[in-house]
C-alpha positions in Angstrom: 0.3 0.0 0.3 1.5 3.4 -1.1 2.5 5.3 2.2 0.9 9.0 1.9 3.8 11.9 1.9 2.0 14.5 4.2 5.4 16.9 3.0 3.5 17.5 -0.4 0.3 19.0 1.3 1.3 22.8 0.6 2.1 22.0 -3.1 -0.9 19.9 -3.6 -3.0 21.8 -2.3 -1.8 25.1 -4.2 -3.1 23.2 -7.1 -5.8 21.9 -6.1 -6.9 25.7 -5.4 -5.2 26.6 -8.9 -7.6 24.0 -10.3 -10.2 24.9 -8.6 -10.3 28.8 -8.7 -12.2 28.7 -12.2 -15.2 26.4 -11.2 -16.4 24.4 -8.7 -16.8 21.6 -10.6 -13.9 19.7 -12.3 -11.2 22.6 -12.6 -8.2 22.6 -14.8 -7.9 19.3 -15.9 -5.4 17.0 -14.3 -1.7 16.4 -16.1 -2.3 20.0 -17.7 1.3 21.6 -17.7 1.3 25.1 -16.8 4.1 27.0 -18.0 5.4 31.2 -17.1 7.8 32.8 -17.2 8.7 36.0 -15.8 10.1 39.2 -17.8 12.1 42.2 -17.0 12.5 45.4 -19.4 14.8 48.5 -18.7 16.7 51.1 -20.2 20.1 51.8 -20.0 22.2 54.8 -20.1 22.1 56.7 -23.8 19.0 55.0 -24.3 19.6 51.5 -24.8 16.2 49.1 -23.8 17.0 46.1 -22.4 14.6 43.0 -22.0 15.4 39.4 -19.4 13.7 36.9 -18.7 13.8 34.2 -16.7 14.0 30.5 -17.1 10.0 28.7 -18.2 8.7 27.4 -14.5 6.3 24.6 -15.2 4.0 22.6 -13.4 1.6 19.9 -13.5 -1.7 19.7 -12.3 -2.2 17.1 -10.2 -5.6 14.8 -9.8 -8.0 16.2 -7.6 -10.5 13.5 -6.4 -13.8 14.3 -5.7 -17.5 12.8 -6.1 -20.7 13.5 -5.3 -24.2 11.8 -4.8 -27.4 12.5 -5.1 -31.3 11.5 -4.6 -33.7 12.5 -7.6 -36.8 11.3 -6.0 -39.1 13.9 -5.1 -39.1 13.0 -1.5 -40.7 9.5 -0.2 -41.4 7.5 -3.1 -45.2 6.0 -2.3 -45.9 2.4 -2.5 -48.1 -0.2 -0.5 -46.9 -3.5 1.1 -46.0 -6.2 -0.8 -45.3 -4.1 -3.9 -42.6 -5.4 -6.5 -39.3 -3.7 -8.6 -40.3 -0.2 -6.9 -37.4 1.7 -7.8 -35.7 4.6 -6.1 -33.2 6.6 -8.5 -29.6 8.1 -7.6 -27.1 10.0 -9.7 -23.0 10.0 -9.1 -20.9 12.7 -10.5 -17.6 12.7 -11.0 -16.7 16.2 -9.3 -13.0 15.8 -9.6 -10.7 16.7 -12.6 -9.6 13.0 -14.0 -11.2 9.9 -14.9 -11.8 7.7 -12.1 -13.7 4.4 -10.9 -16.0 4.9 -8.2 -17.4 2.2 -6.3 -21.3 2.4 -4.7 -22.2 0.4 -2.2 -25.9 0.4 -0.5 -27.0 0.4 3.1 -30.3 0.1 4.6 -30.6 2.4 7.3 -31.7 0.7 10.9 -33.5 4.0 12.1 -36.5 3.5 9.7 -39.3 1.0 9.6 -38.9 -2.0 7.9 -35.8 -3.0 5.6 -36.6 -3.8 1.7 -36.6 -7.1 0.2 -34.9 -8.5 -3.6 -32.6 -5.2 -3.7 -30.9 -4.9 -6.9 -28.7 -2.3 -8.1 -29.0 -1.4 -12.4 -26.7 1.5 -14.3 -28.8 3.5 -16.5 -27.5 1.9 -19.5 -29.9 4.4 -22.2 -29.3 7.4 -20.6 -32.5 8.4 -20.0 -33.4 8.5 -16.5 -36.0 6.7 -16.0 -35.3 3.0 -15.6 -36.3 0.9 -18.5 -36.2 -3.2 -18.1 -34.3 -5.3 -20.1 -32.5 -2.5 -21.2 -30.6 -1.3 -18.1 -27.8 -3.2 -16.9 -28.0 -4.8 -13.5 -24.4 -4.4 -11.4 -23.3 -6.9 -8.9 -24.8 -7.1 -5.3 -23.2 -5.2 -2.7 -21.0 -3.4 -4.2 -20.1 -2.1 -7.7 -18.1 -0.4 -9.7 -18.3 2.3 -12.4 -16.2 4.4 -14.2 -16.4 8.5 -14.8 -14.4 10.8 -16.9 -14.0 14.2 -15.0 -17.6 16.0 -14.6 -19.4 13.1 -16.3 -22.1 11.7 -14.1 -24.5 8.5 -14.1 -28.1 7.4 -13.1 -28.5 5.0 -10.6 -31.6 3.1 -10.1 -32.3 1.0 -7.1 -34.8 -1.5 -7.8 -36.8 -4.0 -4.2 -39.5 -5.2 -3.1 -41.7 -4.4 0.0 -42.2 -6.9 2.5 -46.3 -7.7 3.1 -46.0 -9.5 6.8 -49.0 -8.1 7.8 -47.4 -5.4 10.3 -46.6 -2.9 7.4 -49.2 -0.1 8.4 -50.0 3.5 6.3 -46.8 5.9 6.9 -44.2 3.1 7.8 -41.1 4.2 6.0 -37.9 2.5 4.5 -35.0 4.4 3.5 -32.0 3.2 1.6 -28.6 5.0 1.6 -26.5 5.3 -1.9 -22.7 5.7 -1.8 -20.1 6.3 -3.6 -16.2 6.1 -3.2 -12.8 6.4 -5.1 -11.3 3.4 -6.1 -7.9 5.3 -6.2 -8.5 6.0 -2.3 -9.5 2.9 -1.5 -6.6 1.0 -2.4 -3.8 3.8 -2.1 -5.2 5.9 0.5 -4.2 4.2 3.7 -6.4 3.2 6.7 -7.3 6.9 7.2 -7.3 8.8 4.3 -7.6 12.5 5.0 -8.2 15.7 2.3 -5.0 17.2 0.9 -3.2 13.8 1.1 -1.3 12.8 -2.0 -1.2 8.9 -3.6 2.1 9.3 -5.8 1.9 7.0 -9.2 -1.8 6.8 -9.0 -3.0 9.9 -10.6 -5.0 10.0 -14.2 -5.0 11.9 -17.4 -1.1 12.3 -17.6 -0.9 13.3 -13.7 2.0 11.2 -11.8 0.4 11.8 -8.8 -3.4 12.6 -7.0 -4.9 14.3 -3.9 -7.7 13.3 -1.9 -10.3 15.7 -2.0 -13.0 16.9 0.7 -15.6 14.9 -1.0 -13.6 11.5 -2.3 -16.6 9.6 -1.1 -20.4 10.7 -0.8 -23.6 9.3 0.0 -27.2 10.0 -0.6 -30.6 8.7 0.7 -33.9 7.9 -0.8 -37.1 6.8 1.2 -40.1 4.8 0.1 -43.6 5.4 2.3 -46.4 3.1 2.6 -49.9 3.8 1.9 -49.4 7.7 0.9 -50.5 9.3 -2.1 -52.1 8.0 -5.7 -50.3 4.5 -4.7 -47.4 2.6 -7.1 -50.4 0.2 -9.0 -49.0 -0.2 -12.9 -50.2 -2.6 -15.8 -47.2 -4.5 -17.5 -47.4 -4.6 -20.9 -45.9 -6.2 -24.7 -46.7 -6.3 -27.5 -45.9 -9.1 -30.0 -46.3 -10.0 -33.8 -48.2 -13.5 -32.9 -48.5 -14.7 -36.8 -47.8 -13.5 -40.6 -49.9 -15.4 -43.5 -48.7 -13.4 -47.0 -51.1 -14.1 -50.2 -48.9 -17.1 -51.1 -49.6 -18.9 -47.5 -45.9 -18.0 -46.5 -45.5 -15.6 -43.6 -43.6 -12.8 -45.6 -44.4 -9.1 -44.3 -46.0 -7.9 -48.2 -48.6 -6.1 -49.0 -52.0 -8.4 -48.7 -50.2 -10.1 -45.4 -52.6 -10.3 -42.3 -50.4 -9.5 -39.2 -51.9 -10.7 -35.5 -50.7 -9.0 -32.9 -50.8 -10.1 -29.3 -51.0 -7.8 -26.6 -50.4 -8.9 -22.7 -51.0 -7.1 -20.3 -50.4 -7.8 -15.7 -51.7 -5.3 -12.8 -48.9 -5.3 -10.6 -48.5 -3.8 -7.4 -51.9 -2.5 -6.0 -55.5 -2.6 -7.7 -56.4 -0.1 -11.1 -59.7 1.2 -11.8 -61.2 1.8 -15.8 -58.7 -0.2 -17.1 -58.6 0.0 -21.1 -56.5 -1.9 -23.6 -56.2 0.1 -26.7 -54.2 0.1 -30.0 -53.9 2.8 -32.8 -53.2 1.0 -36.1 -50.9 3.4 -38.4 -51.7 4.4 -41.7 -50.1 1.6 -43.2 -52.2 -1.1 -42.3 -55.8 -1.5 -42.3 -57.9 -3.4 -39.3 -59.7 -7.1 -40.0 -63.5 -6.4 -38.9 -64.2 -8.8 -35.8 -61.0 -10.0 -35.2 -60.0 -8.6 -31.7 -59.8 -12.2 -29.4 -59.5 -12.4 -25.6 -57.4 -15.3 -24.8 -57.2 -16.6 -21.2 -53.6 -17.0 -19.7 -54.2 -20.1 -18.0 -56.6 -22.4 -20.1 -55.8 -20.6 -22.9 -59.6 -20.7 -24.2 -60.4 -17.8 -26.7 -63.5 -15.5 -27.1 -64.1 -13.4 -29.9 -64.7 -10.3 -28.8 -67.5 -8.0 -31.7 -66.4 -4.6 -32.9 -69.4 -2.9 -31.3 -68.6 -0.3 -28.5 -72.5 -0.5 -27.2 -72.8 -4.3 -27.0 -72.1 -6.6 -23.6 -68.9 -7.6 -24.6 -65.0 -5.6 -23.2 -64.5 -5.4 -27.6 -64.5 -2.5 -29.7 -63.1 -1.0 -32.6 -63.5 2.9 -33.7 -62.1 3.6 -37.4 -62.4 7.4 -35.8 -60.2 7.2 -33.1 -56.5 7.8 -34.1 -54.7 8.1 -37.6 -56.3 4.7 -38.7 -58.7 3.5 -35.8 -58.1 2.3 -32.7 -59.2 -1.4 -30.8 -60.0 -0.8 -27.9 -61.0 -3.8 -24.5 -62.1 -2.1 -21.6 -61.6 -3.9 -18.5 -63.0 -2.2 -15.4 -61.4 -2.4 -12.2 -58.4 -5.4 -11.6 -57.2 -6.1 -9.0 -52.8 -7.0 -8.2 -51.9 -9.7 -10.5 -55.0 -9.9 -13.2 -53.7 -11.3 -16.3 -54.7 -9.9 -19.8 -54.3 -11.5 -23.5 -56.1 -9.8 -26.7 -55.2 -10.8 -30.4 -56.1 -8.7 -33.2 -55.3 -9.1 -37.3 -54.7 -6.0 -39.7 -53.9 -6.5 -43.3 -50.9 -4.6 -44.7 -52.1 -2.2 -47.6 
């Protein structure tokens, strides 16, 4: 383990101040070489003008290690007992002046009312700031590492389940703290690292050395609250092409081909009211009349639905809705776990 050289604190403190004088974020990039000379002009007897310059002085800016962690949740996130895949959102920002790897870890606080279950850490892969199932990257449990260039940030999602033991009550809060710490400091900072300590030979961006900043580690807390707000019930949906039949009996997608779409919907994390599944057809498709079918997901039993909105079944087709008509399946109030499968057909023009 590298021994910290406190004798260099005066120099590194000066360089750190130079690096942060222009801005509070990254400042002058690590490895930047600062050159400077002094000059003197003078007049000699007889009117001659003289000029002398000092030798060039060079300084190399060291890496200053800092990180910032913020919670992106607006207050306590509303939830219910037994809810699954609840999301807390955080942002980790490299506020140092060089590329750095940060170890992130998660702790459940002991001063709250409950501990979450099935806790997972995801990295925002597509950069949209919203958790996207199947797209965002699952990191290892416990602690994980992310690499950030200077002034770069990374959105982190914590997914978790809420316990349902029967003892949970409205207003109960569960808190989770996300922490980030420089891996360089962990590996080379010694047993008790302190801001201003020099770590020789481990700088980034061309800097030979790195300096421990005031915030080489940081943390933020997010919270979930049971039984508040509008609740967290949702409907998870997927749409797929179930079958294609072309005019020649094959499965090519050409004009005249009949497309069978399948829509799967599941109610999650509580009950919902006025549930309506809709599918607006684009201009390239013509809806095939009376092709709506509702399928029992347990028995695979198919029930044809009509296109008329005023009859007893759940299906309808409105040719005036949307760009080329819309299929509706009206399902009303549904409890958590309710699952539906709908198929419909359209012809490629």
